[in-house]
C-alpha positions in Angstrom: -0.7 -24.8 -21.6 2.5 -22.8 -21.8 1.0 -20.5 -24.4 -2.0 -19.9 -22.1 0.2 -19.1 -19.2 2.3 -16.8 -21.3 -0.9 -15.1 -22.5 -2.2 -14.6 -19.0 1.2 -13.2 -17.9 1.4 -10.7 -20.6 -2.3 -9.7 -20.0 -1.3 -9.2 -16.3 1.6 -7.0 -17.2 -0.6 -5.0 -19.6 -3.2 -4.4 -17.0 -0.5 -3.3 -14.5 0.9 -0.9 -17.1 -2.5 0.6 -17.8 -3.3 1.1 -14.1 0.2 2.5 -13.5 -0.2 5.1 -16.2 -3.7 6.1 -14.9 -2.3 6.3 -11.3 0.5 8.7 -12.5 -2.0 10.9 -14.4 -4.4 11.1 -11.5 -1.6 11.8 -9.0 -0.1 14.7 -10.9 -1.8 17.4 -8.8 0.0 15.7 -5.8 -2.8 16.5 -3.4 -4.8 13.7 -5.2 -2.1 11.1 -4.7 -3.9 9.5 -1.8 -7.2 9.2 -3.6 -5.4 7.9 -6.7 -3.6 5.3 -4.6 -6.8 4.1 -2.9 -8.5 3.9 -6.3 -5.6 1.8 -7.7 -5.9 -0.6 -4.8 -9.6 -0.8 -5.1 -9.4 -1.4 -8.9 -6.9 -4.2 -8.4 -9.1 -5.8 -5.8 -12.1 -5.6 -8.2 -10.3 -7.1 -11.1 -8.8 -10.0 -9.2 -12.4 -11.0 -8.2 -14.3 -10.2 -11.4 -11.7 -10.4 -14.2 -13.5 -7.7 -16.1 -10.8 -5.8 -18.0 -13.3 -3.6 -19.9 -14.3 -1.8 -16.7 -10.8 -1.1 -15.4 -10.8 2.6 -16.3 -14.4 3.4 -15.6 -14.1 1.6 -12.2 -10.9 3.5 -11.4 -12.6 6.9 -12.1 -15.7 6.0 -10.0 -13.4 4.8 -7.1 -11.4 8.0 -7.4 -14.5 10.1 -7.0 -15.7 8.0 -4.0 -12.3 8.0 -2.3 -11.2 11.6 -2.9 -12.2 13.0 0.4 -11.7 10.1 2.8 -8.5 8.9 1.2 -7.1 12.5 1.3 -8.0 12.8 5.0 -6.4 9.5 5.7 -3.2 10.4 3.8 -2.9 13.8 5.6 -3.4 12.0 8.9 -0.7 9.5 8.1 1.7 12.3 7.1 1.1 13.9 10.5 1.8 10.6 12.2 5.0 10.3 10.2 6.1 13.5 11.8 5.3 12.1 15.2 7.3 9.0 14.5 10.3 11.0 13.2 10.1 13.2 16.3 10.7 10.2 18.5 14.1 9.6 16.8 15.0 13.3 17.4 14.0 13.0 21.0 16.1 9.8 21.4 19.1 11.6 19.9 19.0 14.2 22.7 20.0 11.4 25.1 22.8 10.0 23.1 25.2 10.6 26.0 23.2 8.2 28.2 23.8 4.8 26.5 21.2 2.9 28.5 18.4 5.5 28.0 19.3 6.1 24.4 19.1 2.4 23.6 15.6 2.2 25.1 14.3 5.3 23.3 15.9 4.1 20.1 14.3 0.7 20.4 10.9 2.3 21.0 11.3 4.6 18.0 12.2 1.6 15.8 9.1 -0.2 17.0 6.9 2.8 16.3 8.4 3.0 12.8 7.7 -0.6 12.1 4.2 -0.3 13.4 3.7 2.9 11.3 4.8 1.3 8.1 2.7 -1.8 8.8 -0.4 0.3 9.5 0.2 2.3 6.4 0.0 -0.8 4.3 -3.4 -1.6 5.7 -5.0 1.9 5.5 -6.5 1.9 2.1 -7.4 -1.8 1.9 -9.3 -1.5 5.3 -11.0 1.7 4.1 -12.1 0.0 0.9 -13.1 -3.4 2.3 -14.8 -2.2 5.4 -16.2 1.2 4.3 -15.2 2.8 7.7 -14.8 6.4 8.5 -11.3 7.9 8.9 -10.9 7.3 12.7 -12.3 3.8 12.5 -10.1 3.0 9.5 -7.1 4.1 11.5 -8.1 2.0 14.5 -8.8 -1.1 12.5 -5.6 -0.8 10.5 -3.7 -0.5 13.7 -5.4 -3.7 15.0 -4.4 -5.6 11.8 -0.9 -4.2 12.0 -0.5 -5.4 15.6 -1.9 -8.8 14.9 0.2 -9.4 11.8 3.3 -7.3 12.5 5.9 -10.1 11.8 4.2 -11.0 8.5 3.7 -7.4 7.6 7.4 -6.7 8.2 8.3 -9.6 5.9 6.1 -8.2 3.2 7.6 -4.7 3.7 11.0 -6.3 3.3 9.9 -7.8 0.0 8.5 -4.5 -1.2 11.8 -2.9 -0.2 13.6 -5.3 -2.4 11.2 -4.5 -5.3 11.9 -0.7 -4.7 15.6 -1.5 -4.9 15.1 -3.3 -8.2 13.1 -0.3 -9.5 16.0 1.9 -8.4 18.4 -0.3 -10.3 16.1 -0.5 -13.4 14.3 2.9 -13.2 12.6 2.4 -16.6 10.2 0.0 -14.9 8.9 2.8 -12.6 6.7 4.6 -15.2 5.7 1.2 -16.7 4.5 -1.0 -13.9 6.4 0.3 -10.8 3.6 1.8 -8.7 0.9 -0.7 -9.7 3.2 -3.6 -9.0 3.7 -2.4 -5.4 0.0 -1.9 -5.0 -0.6 -5.4 -6.4 1.7 -6.9 -3.7 -0.1 -4.9 -1.0 -3.5 -6.2 -2.2 -2.2 -9.8 -2.2 -1.0 -9.5 1.3 -3.9 -7.6 2.8 -6.5 -9.7 1.0 -5.0 -12.8 2.6 -4.5 -11.2 6.0 -7.9 -9.7 6.2 -9.7 -12.9 5.3 -10.2 -12.6 1.6 -12.4 -15.2 0.0 -9.8 -15.9 -2.8 -8.6 -19.5 -2.4 -5.0 -18.9 -3.5 -2.5 -16.3 -4.6 -1.8 -16.1 -8.4 -0.4 -13.6 -10.7 -3.8 -12.6 -12.1 -4.4 -8.9 -11.6 
């Protein structure tokens, strides 16, 4: 039993390493990072359901082609919204002399930031699972984000700890860093969005 668990664990790590390398290669043009990320998430979703390791790379490529335009549009839109969220902090800073007003504006900016990060986590899983257009994907991601904001923030805190670990041990970043983060996002969003998987395990 222990040998079987160890074998499954090392297979899980190997799959993460393969997908991590492929993600890095497909993200090198930078403009394709959004499509590459969506493909990574979709491939992880597929493998967790079908357990077909032989199709990992072909599936990633097909997903990349399908997601290239919509995922890029979603990514650019989220970058624009990031500027909007950042501008709220700059606006609040202008009222630093007024403690009462500054506190309200700062609290609003922090809420928008939390909502933004939570929505960002749902963007690609919603797009992949529901097959919606860009606008509808944004709306549905926002709905999930509002409904599950406390849980999403806890997951974001966990991912932040992982990012801190990767910062401390940077050698892990090119090995499994990005795919491990995507794996955690898939675990959370599958459960939140009503995945049919009965339980969470370490199988990729």
